[in-house]
N, C-alpha and C positions, 0 to 999 in steps of 0.2 A: 237300386235306382229309385228315385222318388215316383210315387204314382202320378204326380201331376206332368212328370217327364215322359213316363210311359204313355200317358194319355196324349201328350202333345205329338210325340213320335208316331202314335198309331193313327192320329187324325191326318198328320201329313202324308204318311205311308199309305193310309186308307184311301185318301183322296186321290193318290197317284195311280196305285194298282187298281185298275177296274177292267172296263171291256177291252181297253187297248192291249192287254197282255194275251187275249184270246185271238187277236189278229196279227200278232207278230210273226209266227211261225208262217203264216201265209205269205206275207209279204218279204219275209226272209227267203222264202221258196221263189218268190217272183224276181226278186233282185240278185240273189246268190247269197248263201250264208255268210261269207266273209264281207261282203258288202253291207249286209244287214248288221252285223256286229260293230263294223267301222262307224256307221251312221249312228248306231244305238250309243257307243262310247263318246262321240263327239257331240250328239245332242244331250246326253246325259251330263257331260262336263258343263255345257252352256246352261242347261236347266239348273243345275246346282249352284252355279254362279248367280243366277238371276234370282233364285230362291233365297240365297244369302243376302243379296240386295234387298229383296222385300223385308226380310228380318230387321235389317237395319233401317229401313224406313219407317217401319212400325215403332221402332225403339227411339227414332228421333222425333217423334211426334207425340204431344200429350195426349190428345184424344185419340180414342180406338174408332178406325174407319174400316171399310173393306176397300179392296184394290181402286174402285172407282173414286171413293172419297180421297184417297191420297193422290191419285191423278189430278183431281181438281184442286187439291191444296196447293200442290207444288207447280203444276203445269199449267192450270187454268180451266176454264168452261170446257172448251173444245177437246181437250184431252179427256175430260170427264165423259164427254159424250161418245168418243171413239171407244174408250175403256168399256163403258155400258154396252156397246154393240158388240165388242170382242167377247166380255165375260158373259153376258147376258145369252148371245146365240150359242156361244161355246157350250155353257152349262146346260141350256135346253137341248141342244144337239147330243151331249152327252147322256143327259137323263132319257132321252127317247132311246138311244142305243142301249141303255141298261135295260129298260122295259121290254125291248124286242130280245135282247140276249138272254135275259133270265127265263122268258117265256119259252125260248127255243130250248134252252138247256133244260128246264124242268119238263117240257114236252117229251124231249129225248128220254129222259128217265123214266116217265110213267106211260110214255107211248100215247099221249092224249094231244088235243088241240092245244098249241102255244097259247093261243089269244086268252083263254081263261086264266093261265097260270100268270099271264102278264097283267091282268086286270087285279087279281088278288096280290100279286107282289107290289103293285102300285099302291093300292090301299093301305098296306102294312107300311111300308116306306114312308109314305106322305104322313101317316099318323105319328111315327117317330119324329119326324122333322117338326111336325106342329108342336111338339113340347119342347124345342129348342135345344142350345148346346149342351146342357147337361145330359140330357137323354142321348144325345147324338155321340158325346165323347165316350160316355160308358158304353154305348153299343158299339163304337169303333173298336174299344179295346177288346171286347169279347168277339165280335166278329172277326177282327183281324187276327186274333190267336187261332180262330177256327180255320181261318182261310190259309194261314200257313201251315197249319198241321195237314189239311188236305193237299196243298201243294206238294210239300215234301213227300207225303206217301204216295201221290201220283207220280211224282218224278222217280221215286225209288222204284215202283212197280214198271215205270216205262223204260228205264235205262237200259235193263237187259234186252229190250226189244230193238235197241237203237241198230241202224245198219249204217257203218260209216260211209258207205259209197253215196249216201244221201247227202252228205256234208261237204259241200264243195261250192265254188262258185264265186267269182270277184269280178266286178265290171264297174269301173268307176263312172261310166256313163249312165249306170242305173241308179246313181247316188240318191236321187229324189224319188225314186220309185216307193221305197218304204218310208220316206222322210215324213209325210204327213201322219201316217198311222203311228210311227214311232213318237213323234212330237206330241200327238194326242195322248198317248199312254204315259208321258212323262209330265203332262199338265198338273200342277197342284199348288201354285202359288196362292190360290185364293183361299188355302185352308191356312195360311200363315197367321193372318191375323186373328184367327180362332185359336191357334197354338199359342200366341201371346197372350190371349185373355186367360187360357188355362194356366199359364205361367206368370200370372199377374205378380205372384209374391216370390218367383224365381225366374226373373227376366234374363239373369246371366245365364241360365241354361237353354236359352231359345236358340243360340247358334249351334249347339251341339245337338239339340233336337231336330234342326233343320238338316244338318249334315247327315245324321244317322238316318232320318226318315227319307232323305232324297237318294242316298247311296243303296239302301235296302231294295227298292224296286229295280234299280239299274242292274244289280247282281242276279236277282231272280230273274229278271226279263231274260239276260242272257242265257242262263241255264235253261229256262223253260223253252225259249225259241229253238235252241241247239237240239235239246233231247227230243222235243215233239217232233221237230223237221227230220231228225234223225230216225224216228221211228215211221212216220207216215210218208214222207219224201214226196213225190209228185201228187200224192193221193191227200195231201195237207188241205183241210176245209178252212173256209173263211173263219168260223168259230171253232179253233183248233181241237177243243175238247170232244166235239162230236165226231170228227173224224178219227181222233185217238181211240174214242171208245168203239167205233165200229172196226178198227183195227185189231185192237187187243181183246175185247170181249165185254160181256155184261158187267163184270166188276168195276171196269174202267169207265164204262158209261154212267154208273152211278158217282164213283169217285171224282172222275173228271168234270162233269157237269156240276156236281155239288160245289166243288171248286170254284167254277165259273159264277155260280149263284153268289157265293160268299164275297168273290173278289169284287163284282159289280155292286154288291150292296154296299160295302164299305165307301166305295167312291160316290154312290147314289146319295147317301147320307151326308158325307162332308161338302159334296158339291152343292147339294140342296140347300143346306143350312148356309153356305155362302152366299148365294143368290138371295136368299131371304133377308140375309143382313145387308146387302146392298139396298134392296127396296126399302127396307126399314129404317136403317141408319143414315143412308145418303139421299134418300128420296123421300122420307117422311110418311110412308104407308103404314097403316096400323099392322099390328102382328098377324091379324087374321088375313088380311088383304094381301100382305107379303107372302105369307104361306100359300094362299089361293094361287096366286099369279106363279110361283115357283113350281108348284106341283100339278097344277090343272093344265098350264100350258103345254108341256111335254106330252101330257096324256091325250090331250085333243090332237096333237100332231099324230101322236100314235094311232088314234082312232080313225084318223084320215088315210091311214093305210101306207105309212111311211116304213119301208122294211129293209132298205139297202144297208147292210150293217158296215161292212169296209168302207164304202164310199162316204158314209156319214162321217166316220172316224177321220178319213182322210182330208175331207174339206174342213171340218172343224180344226183339226191339228194344225193344217197348212195355213189356213187363213186367219182364223180366229187365234190360234195359239201363236202365230208369228206376230200379228198385230199387238196381242198382249205383252209379248217378250220386248219388242220394241218400245212400248209405251212405258214398262218397267223399268227399263234400263235409263231412260230419259228422266224418269221420276226420281230414281236413285241419285243421278247426277245433280239434279235440282235440289234434292233434300240434304244433300252434302252442305250446300251453300246457305240454305234456310232452316237449319235444325232448331227445334223448339227445345230440345233437351239433349243432354249427353248420352249417347246410346251406351248400353252395356257391351257392346263390341263395335268395332269400327274396321271396315275394310279400305283398302287403298285403291282408289279409283284410277284405272290406267285407260285413258282415253282411247288408245289404239285397240285394247281389248274390248272396250264398249262398242266401238264402230264395227269392229269385226263381227260381233255378235248381231248388232243391228244389219249388217250386210247379209249374214246367213239367213236370218229370218226374212228380210225383204226379198232376197232371191226366191226363197221357198214360196213367198206369196205370189211374186210375178210368175214363176214356173207353174204354179197350179192354175191361176188364170189363164195362162197360155194354153195349158193342156184342155181346160173347159172349153175355150174357143176352137181350138183347133184339134 
């Protein structure tokens, strides 16, 4: 497979697999394993569909934009503002979660204060983002490979400790309990314009890259959640690898938390670059200012003492992820009518499917708002 295709798959997969995977076993435990798997499969299909929509949108447009720019082009100024809110708040929330999560993971490994590790991690990641897409895509490929090696080793070491009595539970009324965290864990559409840039000379490979890059996380998410839940059961922690290490022993504390570090790092790089591009390409900020806003904002929020890992993912996934999904579906429909060029692939748009996806996202938003109020 071509290097560019591997890089594009890596940046899509890397932007999806992040802090969300570490919260999946916990919400699977809360909702019941079978409920969690059902939600993962349904949202996985929905996300793959939307990602393919985004890929076609980029191919129907002559100029390269981020998601915000495509919304403005095909839906207008108000859609741009809504997408800016959804994408900006969502990415900043994710970066805050990664800073917190990596600090806690490294703190568990070295038995030291997580705060210092979070600061060092932030400095390294922000420096990589500063040097742009070439640096990030190369880093994604390396970090992604390391991440999967750690994941496979961790699952192999864990599977012999699985207690099948922990793997139970289905309650359709708890469908929206894992919804927000699962949707958060699947968000990755913002990386697709970057994947198109990487495949500038091989645009016909974008569809394949999106499908592979979107399916890999779904499969690994299911395996990860089931195996970890099977090991830790009712003792599953919000950051799954911490509880897993406490249950199995020192070698798993090292292996599991190193996996956590690499999985969050791939997403940090891809999402950080995406927000930097929005500010630079669609709002006209300088390269340095775009980088500063992207990286300094989540760090300031972290310094203010935001530490709720699961709740941050739940809110970002349900509210911002849902809003982003709705806007992208509407943008895709509009792009079909206002296409600037013939795309390298074209999907049939089924109105019923589009409105069904919008309904799922909208209900998730309303449920979350209701939960916050009541």
